[in-house]
C-alpha positions in Angstrom: 97.7 118.0 88.0 100.9 116.0 88.7 103.1 114.9 86.2 105.1 111.6 85.7 108.4 113.6 86.3 107.2 115.1 89.7 106.1 111.6 90.9 109.2 109.8 93.6 109.2 106.3 93.8 110.6 105.2 97.3 112.1 101.6 96.9 112.3 99.3 100.1 113.9 95.9 98.7 112.8 93.0 100.1 115.7 90.6 101.5 115.5 86.7 100.7 116.9 84.2 98.1 115.3 84.4 94.7 112.7 81.8 94.0 111.9 81.6 97.6 110.2 84.9 98.0 108.3 86.1 94.9 108.1 89.7 96.7 111.3 91.5 95.4 110.1 95.1 96.7 107.5 97.2 98.5 107.0 100.7 96.8 105.7 104.0 98.0 104.7 106.4 95.4 104.8 109.9 96.3 102.8 112.0 94.1 104.7 115.6 94.2 104.5 115.9 98.1 100.7 116.2 97.7 99.9 112.5 98.7 101.8 108.9 98.9 100.1 105.6 98.3 102.1 102.9 99.8 102.0 99.3 99.1 102.7 98.6 95.3 104.5 95.4 95.0 107.2 94.7 92.8 107.0 90.4 92.4 108.8 87.7 90.5 106.4 86.1 88.0 106.6 83.0 85.9 105.7 85.2 83.1 107.8 88.0 81.5 106.6 91.6 81.2 106.7 93.8 78.0 110.5 94.5 78.8 111.1 90.8 78.8 112.0 90.6 82.7 110.1 88.0 84.8 108.9 90.8 87.1 105.5 92.6 87.5 104.1 95.5 89.5 100.9 94.9 91.7 98.9 98.0 92.9 97.9 98.0 96.7 95.0 96.0 97.4 93.0 94.4 100.1 91.6 91.1 100.7 87.8 90.5 101.3 85.3 87.7 100.4 87.8 85.4 98.6 89.4 87.9 96.1 91.8 90.9 96.2 90.0 94.7 95.6 92.8 96.9 94.0 92.8 100.3 96.2 94.5 102.2 93.6 93.3 102.1 89.9 94.1 104.1 86.9 91.4 104.4 83.9 93.9 105.6 81.8 96.1 102.3 80.6 98.8 104.6 79.0 99.5 106.3 82.1 99.6 103.3 84.4 102.0 101.8 82.0 104.3 104.8 82.4 103.9 104.5 86.0 104.9 101.2 85.9 107.8 101.4 84.2 108.7 104.3 86.3 108.3 102.1 89.5 110.4 99.0 87.5 113.2 101.4 86.7 113.5 102.7 90.4 113.5 98.9 91.4 115.9 98.1 89.0 118.4 101.1 90.0 117.9 100.4 93.7 118.5 96.7 93.3 121.7 98.0 91.2 122.7 100.1 94.0 122.4 97.3 96.5 124.6 94.7 94.4 127.4 97.4 94.0 127.6 97.9 97.8 127.6 94.2 98.4 130.7 93.9 95.8 132.6 96.6 97.5 132.0 95.0 100.9 133.5 92.0 99.5 136.7 93.7 98.2 
């Protein structure tokens, strides 16, 4: 079994002005080199998550018959919350690295 510590989060930040594009990042979750799941999304939200940030994580899904159907699902809610937090931490880190890089370019 792959532990949360073995899971690697790969973040692709989405360009665009805040407020004009709800999508903030596309995420790939690498389960210890055994398999990868692409298509997790970090999106802006009008509601705050448990940490008080107006962003949320959605798993990959497909649209059929007028609704979205999840491709990835965890029956263990506690495990999902931990994975979700790991994704948000990786997103925050990537956002900070990009912001620092932009500041260095301006100097």
